[in-house]
N, C-alpha and C positions, 0 to 999 in steps of 0.2 A: 672247422670244419663237421660237418653232419653226415653221419655214416647211414647207410640204407643197406640193409641186409636182403633186400632184394625190391626186384623195381616195382611191385605191387607197392610198397612202402612210399613211394615219391610220388611229390604230387609237384606237377607242373611249374616253373619259375616265371617270372618276366626275364625275358630276353636270355634265354640259357646258351649258354657258347659251351658245345660239348665233343670230349674228343672220348675214343674208347680202345681198352688194349689190355694186354697184361700186366707191364711194366713191372715185370719183375727187376728188381732191384733198386729202382726207381734210377738209374746212373745218368751220367752228362745226357747223353743223347734223349733219354726221356724229357729231361728238362727240359732241352730246347722246344720242344714240343709243348708241355705242361705251364712254363713261363709266356711261352705265346698266347697261349689259351688265356692265363690270368691276364696279361696284358689287352687280349681283345676284350675281355669280360667290363674290365672297369672303361675300357674304350667307350664301350656301347651302354656303360650304365645296367650290365646284366649280371650273369652270376654266372660262374665257371664249376662246367660238370664231368664229373669223371667215371668213366663206364670201365670196372674191371674185371673179367670173368675168372671165375674161383668155381672152382678145382682148376687149374692149370690145363688146358682143354687136352694136352697131350695124355695127363692121368688118365682121362675118361676115354681116349677115342684108341689109346694103346695101355690097357690096363697091365699087362704082362709085362710092359716093360719099367723095371725101378733104376734104369740109368740117370735118368734127368733128375737134378739135385737146383733147389731154388735156391736165390741168395734171398728172397724175401720170404716171409710169411704173412697173412694176410694183414696180422695188427701192426709188423713194423712198415707194410707198405704202405698202410693208412697213416701211419707216425710220420712216414717221408710227406706223403703228400701234404698233410695238415702243416708241415713246418715250412712247405713249397706257398700255401694260402690257397689253397683250391676249397671251393665252399660244400662243394656237395661231393661225396664219395658214395658210386652204388656198386653191390656187389650182384653182379648176375651170375647166378647160378649154371654153371656150364653143364651140362648134359648130354647124352646123346638125341634126346630128342631137341634139343636146341640147338644141336649141331646141323641139324636138317634143315634149319630155318634157310629160304634162301635169302640172297639180298636184299629183295624187294619188301619180303616179311619182318625183315629185322630193320628198315627202314621206315616200315607204315606203323607196327607193331609198339617198336620200343623208341625210336629217334624223335616221330611225330606223335604218335596216340599218348604214349607214357611219358614224354618228356616233355612234347613242346619246342624242340630244338630248332633254335633260329640260325645258329652258325654253327658247322660243323669243322670241327681242326683237326686233319689226319697228317701222318707222317708222309711221305714220297712213296714207300711203298706198299704202305697198310692198306690191307684187303679184308673183307666181312662176309658172311653167309657162308651158302653152302659151296663146298669145294672151294673157297676162297673165292667167288667171281665177280664180288663187288668189286670196284676202285674206285680211283678218285677219276678217271677217266669217263669211268661211269655214271659217277654221280656227277659229273659237269654236263654229260650230255643228258640228262633228264632230271637236271634241278628245276626245271620250270613247273613241274607237277608236284614239289616237296613242299617248296614253300619256305624254304631256306637256304644258306647260303652254303657256303665250302669255301674253306683255305687249304691249299695242301702247303704243309712246310718244305720248303726247296730242298733238293736232294743235296746240295753242296751246303748248306747248315746243318744237316744232320753226319755227312757224312767228313766233314772239317771236324769233328770232333772222336772220329775214327773210332767209337766206341760199339760195343756190344753186349750182350747180356755171355755170348759164349765165351767170349775172351775175358772179360771179368771170372766166367767159371775155369778156364783154363790157369789163369793166372792166381786163383784162391788154389787150387788145385797141386799147382808145382811150386806153393810155399812163396810166392813172388807176391807180398801181401802190397807194398807201396803201389806196385803196378796195377794192383786192382783198386788201392784207393784212389787213387790219381782218376781211374775210369768212371767210380762212384761217384765220385765229388766229396767224399766224407769216409770216416772210417768202416770197414764191414764189421757186422756186429752178430753175434746172434744171441739167443737170451734162452737161460736155463732155469734149474732149480738145481739147489744143492741139498746132495744127498751124502748119509755116511759112509768113509771109504775107509782103505787100511790103516789108515792114521800115520802112514811110515813119515810123509813129510815133516809131520808134527814130532818124530825122533829125531828128523836131521835140524833141526831148526826150522824147517821152511811149511810150518802148516798150512794145508791149501783144502780148498772148497771143490769137492768133487760135485760137477756140475752137468743135468742130465737134458739134452733138447729133446722134448717130446716128439717135436714133428720129423721122423722119419725121413722126410724130403727136402728138410733143410742142410745144404752144402756145409760142410766140415772142412775148414783148410787142412793144407798137408801136414802130416806128421814131425813135429818141433815144438822148440820153443820158441814161444814169443813176447815181446813187450807190449803189454796191453794195459788199455783204459777200463776200469770195471765200475758198470754203472748201479748203485743199491740206494734206494730211499732217496731218492732226486739227489743224490751226491755221486761225485765219478773221483775213483782213486786209483792213484798208479798202481802197476803190479808186473808178474810174469806168468805165464800160463804153459802150459805142454800138454800136448796134444799126441798120444802114442799108447803104444803095448807096455808100456814100462820094462823093458827088456831085461835091464839090473835085477828087479825081483821078480822075472820071471811071469810077466803078467800074461792073462790071455784074451783080455777084453780091450777095446780101445777106450780108451778115458779121456776127459776133458776135465786137468785140474788146473786152478787159478791161487796163484798166491800172492796177498794183497799187501803190499807195504806198510809198517806199522800200525797195523789194523787187528785187535784182536777179539772180536764180536762172534757170539755163536750163529751163524750162518744156517744151522740145517734146516731145511724144509723152505727157506726165504728162496726169491726169483734174485737172478742176477743179470746183467746185460755187460756181454764184452765187447769191447771196441777193439778190434784188432789193430797196433800201429804198425811193426814190421817183425820180421822173423829175426830172430837170433842164431840159432844154429838147428841143424836136422837132430831128428832122436838118434840116441847112440847107447851102447849097453857098455856100461861100467864096468873094471874089474869087481868093486864091492861097494857099499853104501860110503864110505869115506870116499870114495874118489868121486863118488856122484855128491856127496855131501862139498867137496869144493870146486864142483864146475857150477853148483847152483850157487853158489856164495859169487862165480864167475857171473853168471847167468845176470844175477841181480846187479850188479856193478854195469854191465852193458847196457840190462833196461832201463837202469835209471837214468842212463849217460844220454840214450835214447830217446826217454820223455820230458828230459829237461831240457 
């Protein structure tokens, strides 16, 4: 898949089959649209093109509202789309100026002039342009003057999946990892750099890699212990992870600490990807470190059973 960091980098391709959206998390509902896009591109001997807006429009239109957390960074989104088999991904910088484009300007300036769209694929309730004035009906009524065809994914095809990014966020924030993963179609993941921690885990016999996620907008699941897969240097390892404030040792900041089973390499400064498989338990304050160590032993057994 070719990635373009701006519309100006893209040169029109033959028989461009196009869709657009934020595609946060690239969940099962999105995949209905994306798989149809790929199918139509192959049928027409064309190429699939995805337009995605970055940063998320809400970050630009409501800069003081930090409540929205995203399921994927741009890099993660690009990786998911590449795995699906998309040919071209164009990142459209979403600015206040861009938000003022009318639907006609978006169609002519972007879809026709910049991309050379031959077929546009959209979800049943997709809208675009200033004040979301553009719709499938609007496109259908004016298709004769655009020079490209339009296909709308039927309402029932998407609603039968019963998935939305909001449902996934709610599940993750409640620690319902299995539900979230079912909606996404794979394990929810995050990526971060390993920093030096307090090394209490090492003293307990459970050395941990303390992970910092640089993107403040990235959604971190609910506090608690999880069975996880850890991606490092093109390999995946089994492990367990804790998110929370470490009340047993009077922690004051929220941390993400992962223990990789049967692993003894120095990971400081390295980048790890965490795939959440299932929640083991909520965060709890233990009487002392000995009680915490006993619980960690039980957590390891539970995690190994889940991951096996």
